[in-house]
N, C-alpha and C positions, 0 to 999 in steps of 0.2 A: 452348022451346029457346033462345030469345034470353036468357031469364033465366039459363040455365046458362052461356052464353057471357059474359054480363056478370059473373057471379060468378067465373068462371075468370080473366077479365082483371083483376078487382080483386085476386084472390089473387096473380097474377103480379106486379103492380105493388107489392103489399105486400112480397113476398119480395125483390124487387129493391131496394126502398127500405131494408129492413133490412140487406141486404148492403152497400150503399153507406155506411150509417152505421157499420157494424162495421169497415170498412177503415181509416179514420183512427185509430180507437182502437188498432188493432194497430200502426200506425206510431208512435203516441205511446208505446206500451209499449216499443218498441225503442230509443227515444231515451235513456233513463237508462243503458243499457249502453254506449252510445257516449261519453257524458259521463264515465262511470266509467273507461273505457279511456284517455281523454285525460288525466284527472287522474293515473292511475297512471303513465302514460308520462312526464308532467312530473316527478313525484316521483323516478322512476328516473334521469332525466337530471340532476336536481339532486344526487342522491346520487353519481352518477358524477363530476360536476364537483368535488364536495367531496373525493372521494378523490384526484383528480388534484392539487388544490391542497395537500392535506395531504402527499401524497407528495413534492411539490416542496419544501415547507417542511422536511420531514424530511431530504431530501438536502442542502439548504443547511446545516442545523444540523450534520449529520454532517461535511461538508467543513470547516466552520469549526472544529469540535472537533479534527479531525486536524491542521489547520495549527497550532492553538494548542498541541496536545500535542507536536508536533515542536519548537516553539520552547522549550517548558518542558523537554523532554528535553535539548536542547543546553545550556540554562542550568544544568540540574542537573548535567550532565557537567562543565562548567567549574567549578562550585562545589565538587564533590567532589574535583576535582583540586587546588583551592586549600587545602582543609582536611585532606586525607588525610595520613597520617604518612609517614615516610621509606621508601624502597624497602627491601625485605627482601633484595635481592640485593647482594652486595658490589661497590663500584665498582672499575673498572679502575685500576691504578696510574698516576698521573700526570694524572688528570682529576677534576674536581669530581663528587661523587655526584649522581645525579638526585634531583629534588625530588618530593614527593607520591607519586603512584602510578606514577611512571615507573621502569622497570627498566633497569639498565645492562649493556652488553656492548661491549667495545672502545671506539670513539669515539661510539657511538650510544646514545640513550635510546629506550625503547619504552613505549608505553601500551597495555595490554590492556583493552579495554572490557568492561563488564558487561552493557550493553544490546545488543540486536540491531537492525540497520538494513540498508537496501539498500546497494549499493556506493556510489552517488552520495551518499546521506545520510551514509555513513561518511566519505567524503572531505571533505564539508562540515564534519563534526564535528571532524576532524583539523585543518582549516584554522582553526577557532575556537580551537584549542589552539596555534596557531602552528607546525603541523607538516604532515605529509602521510601518506597510507597507506604502510605500510612497504615498503621495497625490500630484496630479499635479494640480496646480492652474491656470496656463495659458500656452499659446503657447511657451513663452520664456523658461519656466522651462521644458516643454516637449522636446523642441529641445536640451537643455543642457543634459538632462538625456539620450535621445536617441543617442546622440553623443558618449556616453560611452559604448553603448551596441553592443554585437555581437549575442546574443541569446534572447530568450523570458524570461521576468522577471515578477513575480507576483508584483502587486501594490495593494493599499488598496481599490480598487473598487470592489463592490459586488452588486448583484441584491437584492433589497428590495421591495417586492411587485411586481409591474410591471416596476419599474425604477431602473437604476443603480445609486448607491450613494457611496460616500466616507465614509466608516465605521469608527467608533471611532474618529470622527472629529466633531468640532463645526459647521463648514459649510460643510454640506454633499452633497450639490448640485453639479452636474457635470457641469463645466463651458462650455458654448457653444464655447469658444475660443479653447478648447482642441479637437483635432481630434480623434474621437472615431468611430470605425467601428464595428457594432454588427454582429454576425453570426445569422443564422436562427435557431440554436438549442435552444430550450426552457430550456434545462438542463445546458447550459453553463452560469453559474451565477457569475463567478469570472473574474476580469479584469487582463489582462497581457499586458505588454508593449514590443513591438518588435522594432527593429531598425528604422522602417518606420511608424508604426502606433500603436494605442492603440485599443485592441479588447477584446473579452470575450472568455472564454474556460471553460471546465469542471473543477470544483474545485479540483477534485481528481487527476488531471494530475500533473506531476512533472516538475517544472520549477525552474530556479534561482529566486531570489527575491531581492527587493530593500527596505531597511529600511531607515527611515527618522527621523531626530530630529532637533530641532531648536537650534540656538546659544542662550545662556542665558546671555552672557556678551559682552559688546561692548568695543572697545579699542579707547580711545580718545587721548592717549599720543603717539601712534605709527602711523607712516605713512608707508604704504606698497608700 
């Protein structure tokens, strides 16, 4: 009987010893998965940071390109004004004809742009040309300008307070003789001229634009 107990005790100790030896092996087998997870997490974090850096650099390059493109467009506009031929419209009697791509009507010269810009960019371009966005004083002038149009063009009309006025002008009041149709949008604060009517639109939209300047010399010795 004692021999059986001894054998049972030895068997029990043997099984317990094997179980204790197998436990560390299981823990060691789990370690490679943890290491792999840490490595993959680090790689993903590096890729994410790389994407953020590349996105920032792309944004910077795009911004610089837009700024440079705007400068080049203004320089191109001025150059085209200098080299263009004479106006196809007949000058008014008693005044020098407009030069380059400027068109004549009464005492005023008008430049009709080929490029499209926002209202503020258009005003800046006109100032480069020694002028300003066009002001329409009466129905006759409105009819003349509209006869030259095929698209929408920015003019020097802008909302000031609750009313639309001609900016950068001595007489800022909008004449009742000029046909002006307002939209219901409260954010449409800049005036643009279409072939059939004058209206308002968002200043950030891109339209052609009309610059205007006055004749400064009269001709008394020539008859046109």
